C-alpha positions in Angstrom: 0.0 0.0 0.0 1.7 3.2 -1.1 2.2 6.2 1.2 1.8 6.3 5.0 -1.5 4.3 4.9 0.5 1.1 5.4 0.9 2.1 9.1 -2.8 1.3 9.6 -1.8 -2.3 9.6 0.4 -1.8 12.6 -1.4 -2.8 15.8 -3.0 0.2 17.6 -1.4 2.8 15.3 -4.9 4.1 14.2 -6.0 4.5 17.8 -2.9 6.5 18.6 -3.4 8.7 15.6 -7.1 9.2 16.5 -6.2 10.4 20.0 -3.5 12.8 18.6 -6.1 14.4 16.2 -7.4 16.2 19.3 -4.0 17.9 19.8 -0.7 17.5 21.5 -1.0 14.8 24.2 1.3 13.6 27.0 2.6 10.0 27.1 0.5 9.2 30.3 -2.7 10.4 28.7 -2.0 8.5 25.5 -1.5 5.3 27.6 -4.7 5.9 29.4 -6.7 6.6 26.2 -5.3 3.7 24.2 -4.9 1.2 27.0 -1.5 0.3 25.7 1.5 -0.8 27.8 4.3 1.6 28.2 6.5 -0.6 25.9 3.9 -1.1 23.2 2.9 2.6 23.1 6.6 3.7 22.8 7.0 1.2 20.0 3.9 2.5 18.1 5.0 6.1 18.5 8.5 5.3 17.2 7.0 3.6 14.1 4.7 6.7 13.5 7.7 9.0 14.0 9.8 7.0 11.6 7.1 7.5 9.0 7.1 11.3 9.7 3.6 11.2 11.1 4.3 12.1 14.8 6.7 14.4 16.6 7.6 14.3 20.2 9.4 16.4 22.8 12.7 15.0 24.0 14.9 12.3 22.5 13.7 9.2 20.7 16.8 7.5 22.2 15.4 7.7 25.7 12.3 6.2 27.2 9.4 8.6 27.2 8.6 10.2 30.6 5.1 11.0 31.7 5.7 14.6 30.7 6.8 13.7 27.1 4.4 15.3 24.7 3.4 14.0 21.2 1.6 15.6 18.3 0.8 14.8 14.7 2.9 16.3 12.0 1.4 17.9 9.0 1.7 14.6 7.2 0.1 12.9 10.2 -2.9 15.3 10.1 -3.3 14.6 6.4 -3.3 10.9 7.1 -5.9 11.4 9.9 -8.1 13.3 7.4 -7.7 10.6 4.9 -8.7 7.9 7.4 -11.9 9.8 8.1 -13.0 9.0 4.6 -15.2 5.8 4.5 -13.9 4.9 1.0 -10.4 4.6 2.5 -11.6 2.2 5.1 -13.4 0.2 2.5 -10.2 -0.1 0.4 -8.1 -1.0 3.5 -10.6 -3.7 4.4 -10.7 -5.1 0.9 -6.8 -5.3 1.0 -7.0 -7.1 4.3 -9.6 -9.6 3.1 -7.9 -10.2 -0.2 -4.5 -10.7 1.6 -2.8 -7.8 -0.1 0.3 -6.6 1.6 
């Protein structure tokens, strides 16, 4: 799947993006809202950051602290807008059902 839409196949990435559409959010609040472990949330955030979809305060080389803040980049906001389109979800589902990678 071309472009950043392929991250939708990464477990919980869409949930994290959804929370971040509401604005800059702290690590603790993201954990509470997504119900992810500290380890898994950090992993998802790193994947999204590597794709240029999320930016965070501090260093990616260190574990996020409760005060670490995250936000969508411009590309992340564009992806969130794209995901709001039902046609995109239909195409993603069809790719999933048909076994496309």
